[in-house]
Every structure is written in C-alpha cells, then in structure tokens.
SESEKOL-569552 format. One record per residue (C-alpha): residue in one letter; x, y negated, z negated; residue number from 1. Coordinates in Angstrom, 1 decimal. Layout:
residues N
resn A, east X, north Y, up Z, resi NUM
...
end
This chain:
residues 96
resn M, east 13.1, north 21.1, up -64.1, resi 1
resn S, east 16.7, north 21.0, up -63.2, resi 2
resn V, east 19.3, north 18.5, up -64.0, resi 3
resn H, east 19.1, north 17.3, up -60.5, resi 4
resn D, east 15.4, north 16.9, up -60.5, resi 5
resn D, east 15.6, north 15.1, up -63.8, resi 6
resn L, east 18.2, north 12.6, up -62.6, resi 7
resn T, east 16.0, north 11.9, up -59.4, resi 8
resn S, east 12.9, north 11.1, up -61.6, resi 9
resn V, east 15.0, north 8.5, up -63.7, resi 10
resn Q, east 16.4, north 6.9, up -60.6, resi 11
resn R, east 13.0, north 6.5, up -59.3, resi 12
resn C, east 11.8, north 4.9, up -62.7, resi 13
resn I, east 14.8, north 2.8, up -62.8, resi 14
resn D, east 14.0, north 1.8, up -59.1, resi 15
resn D, east 10.5, north 0.8, up -60.3, resi 16
resn L, east 11.7, north -1.2, up -63.1, resi 17
resn V, east 14.2, north -3.2, up -61.0, resi 18
resn R, east 11.3, north -4.0, up -58.6, resi 19
resn S, east 9.1, north -4.9, up -61.5, resi 20
resn V, east 11.8, north -7.2, up -63.0, resi 21
resn G, east 12.3, north -8.9, up -59.8, resi 22
resn R, east 8.5, north -9.5, up -59.5, resi 23
resn L, east 8.5, north -10.8, up -62.9, resi 24
resn E, east 11.5, north -13.1, up -62.1, resi 25
resn Q, east 9.7, north -14.7, up -59.5, resi 26
resn Q, east 6.6, north -15.4, up -61.6, resi 27
resn I, east 8.6, north -16.6, up -64.6, resi 28
resn G, east 11.6, north -17.8, up -63.1, resi 29
resn G, east 15.2, north -16.4, up -63.4, resi 30
resn G, east 16.8, north -19.3, up -65.1, resi 31
resn G, east 16.1, north -18.5, up -68.8, resi 32
resn L, east 18.6, north -16.3, up -71.2, resi 33
resn E, east 15.7, north -13.7, up -71.7, resi 34
resn M, east 15.3, north -13.1, up -68.1, resi 35
resn R, east 18.9, north -13.0, up -67.4, resi 36
resn R, east 19.3, north -10.4, up -70.2, resi 37
resn V, east 16.5, north -8.2, up -68.7, resi 38
resn R, east 18.0, north -8.4, up -65.2, resi 39
resn A, east 21.2, north -7.6, up -66.5, resi 40
resn D, east 20.1, north -4.5, up -68.6, resi 41
resn A, east 18.2, north -3.2, up -65.7, resi 42
resn D, east 21.3, north -3.6, up -63.3, resi 43
resn H, east 23.4, north -1.7, up -66.3, resi 44
resn L, east 20.9, north 1.1, up -66.4, resi 45
resn R, east 21.2, north 1.8, up -62.7, resi 46
resn E, east 25.0, north 1.6, up -62.8, resi 47
resn S, east 24.7, north 4.1, up -65.8, resi 48
resn V, east 22.5, north 6.7, up -64.1, resi 49
resn A, east 24.7, north 6.4, up -60.7, resi 50
resn L, east 27.7, north 7.3, up -62.9, resi 51
resn L, east 25.8, north 10.1, up -64.7, resi 52
resn R, east 24.9, north 11.5, up -61.2, resi 53
resn E, east 28.5, north 11.7, up -60.3, resi 54
resn S, east 29.8, north 13.2, up -63.5, resi 55
resn A, east 27.2, north 15.9, up -63.8, resi 56
resn P, east 28.3, north 19.3, up -63.3, resi 57
resn G, east 26.9, north 21.1, up -60.3, resi 58
resn L, east 25.7, north 17.9, up -58.7, resi 59
resn A, east 28.9, north 17.0, up -56.9, resi 60
resn P, east 28.6, north 18.0, up -53.1, resi 61
resn P, east 30.1, north 21.3, up -52.6, resi 62
resn R, east 33.9, north 21.0, up -51.5, resi 63
resn R, east 34.8, north 22.4, up -48.2, resi 64
resn P, east 37.8, north 24.6, up -48.0, resi 65
resn D, east 40.7, north 23.3, up -46.4, resi 66
resn L, east 40.9, north 24.2, up -42.7, resi 67
resn V, east 43.7, north 26.6, up -41.3, resi 68
resn S, east 45.0, north 25.9, up -37.7, resi 69
resn I, east 45.4, north 28.8, up -35.7, resi 70
resn P, east 48.0, north 28.2, up -32.9, resi 71
resn D, east 47.2, north 28.9, up -29.2, resi 72
resn T, east 50.4, north 30.6, up -28.6, resi 73
resn P, east 50.3, north 34.7, up -28.2, resi 74
resn Y, east 51.0, north 36.8, up -31.0, resi 75
resn D, east 54.3, north 38.7, up -31.2, resi 76
resn S, east 53.3, north 42.0, up -29.6, resi 77
resn S, east 55.6, north 43.9, up -32.1, resi 78
resn L, east 53.1, north 43.2, up -34.6, resi 79
resn W, east 51.1, north 45.7, up -32.7, resi 80
resn T, east 53.2, north 48.4, up -32.3, resi 81
resn D, east 51.6, north 51.0, up -34.8, resi 82
resn S, east 47.9, north 50.4, up -33.8, resi 83
resn D, east 45.9, north 51.9, up -31.1, resi 84
resn D, east 44.3, north 49.7, up -28.2, resi 85
resn E, east 40.7, north 49.7, up -29.5, resi 86
resn G, east 38.4, north 51.2, up -27.2, resi 87
resn L, east 41.1, north 52.4, up -25.0, resi 88
resn G, east 42.9, north 55.2, up -27.2, resi 89
resn A, east 46.6, north 55.4, up -27.7, resi 90
resn H, east 49.1, north 55.0, up -25.1, resi 91
resn D, east 50.7, north 58.6, up -25.6, resi 92
resn R, east 47.2, north 60.5, up -25.7, resi 93
resn H, east 44.4, north 61.2, up -23.3, resi 94
resn A, east 40.8, north 60.8, up -24.0, resi 95
resn P, east 38.7, north 63.7, up -24.8, resi 96
end
C-alpha cells in the first residue's frame, strides 16, 4: 500500500470513530467528563491526520508552473534575417 492509501484508510477509520462517538454521545449523554474527553480525543485524531496528510511528502497537489504571457504584438523581423521561410525556400534561391 502507498502512503496515500494508508492515510485514506486511517481517515475512513477516524470518520467511523467520530460517527460512533456521536451515536454513543446521544445514548449516554454528552455532559460527562469521560464523554467530553472521548469526543475531544476523536476530534484531535481527525485534526492530526489532516495535518499529517498536508505534510506527507508526495501528497501535496502538484504545483503548476508559472504562466508566461506572450504578447500579441508582432515579433521584430530582424530576428529572422538568418533563417529561411519554411516551405518557401530562401529569398535568393530558386526551388529545385
């Protein structure tokens, strides 16, 4: 399994835990110290896995390269004095 798969599996388990804690909280009541600690611990686990996912190498979304703008103005024709017009041949020669 890859790191990404393992983290996804852990995230699913923590989501199940949080749902189970919520159901338990409804049945028992959420006012007791023990229930508040369980809720806080489950929330802390969720936050810790989220931080781990952000800091894990190779899991960050790939960064797009900076865009380079190309102006609409025509290029300076002096840049092309030493090149041939492709498909047309050179100015001073005839096609074979």
